[in-house]
N, C-alpha and C positions, 0 to 999 in steps of 0.2 A: 825804516819801518820798526815799530815797537814789537817786542816779543809778546806772544799771547799771554793774557792774564796779568800783565804788569801795568799798573796805572801810570799813565804818562802825562796827565793834565799839567802838572807843574814840574815835570822832569826836565833837567838840563841835559842829561846824558843817560842813555840806557844801553846796556850791552848784554847780550845773551851768549854764554859760552857753550855753544853746541859742539857736539862731536862732529868732526869733519865728515863729509859724505864718503870719502875714500875709506875711512875706518869703519863706517857702517857697512860698506860693501865687503871689506875684508872679514869683519866679524860674522856677517851673514853667510859668506862663502864657507868659512870654517864650520859654522853650525850646520850648514847643508852637507858638507863632507862628513861631519861627525854623524849626522842622521843617516846618511847613506851607508856608512860603515856599520852602524848599529842595526840597520834594517836588511843588510845583505843576506839573501837566502830565505827571507821570510815572506809571507803573503803581503800584499799591498796595504792591508789594514794595519799591520804591525809597522810598516814603513811610515804610514801617516802618523801613528802615535809617536814614533821616534822623531819625526820631523817637528811635531808640535813640542815634544819634550826638549828638543835642541833649540828651536827658535824662540820659544816663550821667554826663557831666562835671558837669552842674548838680547832680544829686543827690549826687555825690561831694563837691563843694565844700561844699555845705550840711551834709552829714554831718560832714565834717572840722571845719568851723567850730563845730559844736555839741558837740564833744568836750571842751572845756576845763572842768576841774573845779577848784574851790577847796576845800581841806580844812583844817580846823583840828582838831588832836588834841593828845594829851599830849606830843608831840614838838615840834611847831611848826606853821607854816603851810606848806602844800604847794600849789604852783601852777606850771604850765608845766614840769613835770618836775623841779623843784627844791624843796628844803626849807630853810627858815630856822628854826633852833631858837630857843627862848626865850633861851638863853645868848648867842646872836649878835644878838638884837634890841634896838634902843634904843627905838623908838617905833612906834606904829601910828596912823594918822590917816585918817578918812573924808573923802573929797573930794566936793564936789557936782559937777554937770555942768560948770559954768563952770571951776572949778579943775582938773578932770580934763582938759578940753580944753587948757588952758594948760600943764599939767604934761606932757602927751603931745606938745605941739607946741612953741611958742616957748621955754618954760622947761625943756625936756627936756635931760637930761644924756646924751650919747652912750654913756656907760659904764653907764647904768642898765639894770636887768632889767625889761623891759616884758612883761607878760602882759595885753595890751590888745586889746579887741574894740571896734571903732568903733560897733557897734550896741548897746552897753551904755553908758549915759550917765555913770554914776558909777563911782568907784573907791576903792581903799584904797592909801595909800602906806605902805610898811614900810621903816623906816630901820634899817640894821645899826649895831652899835657901831663897827665898823671900816669906814669909807666908802671905803677905798682900792680894793679890787677892784671893788665895786659900791656906788655911793653910795646907792641906794634901789631898792626894787621898786615898780612901779606895776601894780596888779592890778585889772582891771575887776571890778565887782560890782554886781548889782542891789540888794543890801542891804548897803551898806558899814557902816552902824552896827551891824548884827548881826555882821559879821565882826570889827569892833573889839571888841565886847562879848565875843564868843567867844574871841578871842585873850587878852584880859585875864583872863577867867574861867579858861581853860586854863593860862595862865602862872602865875596864883596857885596853882592846884591842883598844878602841876608843882613849883613852888618850895617849897610847904608840905609836899610828900611827901618832901623830902630830909632 
């Protein structure tokens, strides 16, 4: 099923990197405990204000973190508000959790375009033909092999249609 608000007419692959439900539960529980601590000893109206004050930013942050979508279509790969077309792309490689951690940390290039979520272990590295403006894209994905396969399939289709 496609994520809400993401066009899928010509999409080969679409992935939405949502925060896992267990982390929603943990964050909401912490917010509720914090609200309870703030409201202890006050009237229920103050407790309600503390509850809203604790839950509103928590839910906002979780919702914003769950908005990231990766899309592969006939044009290229779309992530983080940018698009890399197949004409600009040199290679695409799936990285396991260990290599993702290294590529996002000690081996990271400051000029790289990172679409990285710490709660997603694996990623895809997309290298452009011209590494001068941006040496690579590091895009988090729960299914990096599927992203690579989708890019290869869509690129073949795009180049054979010419």
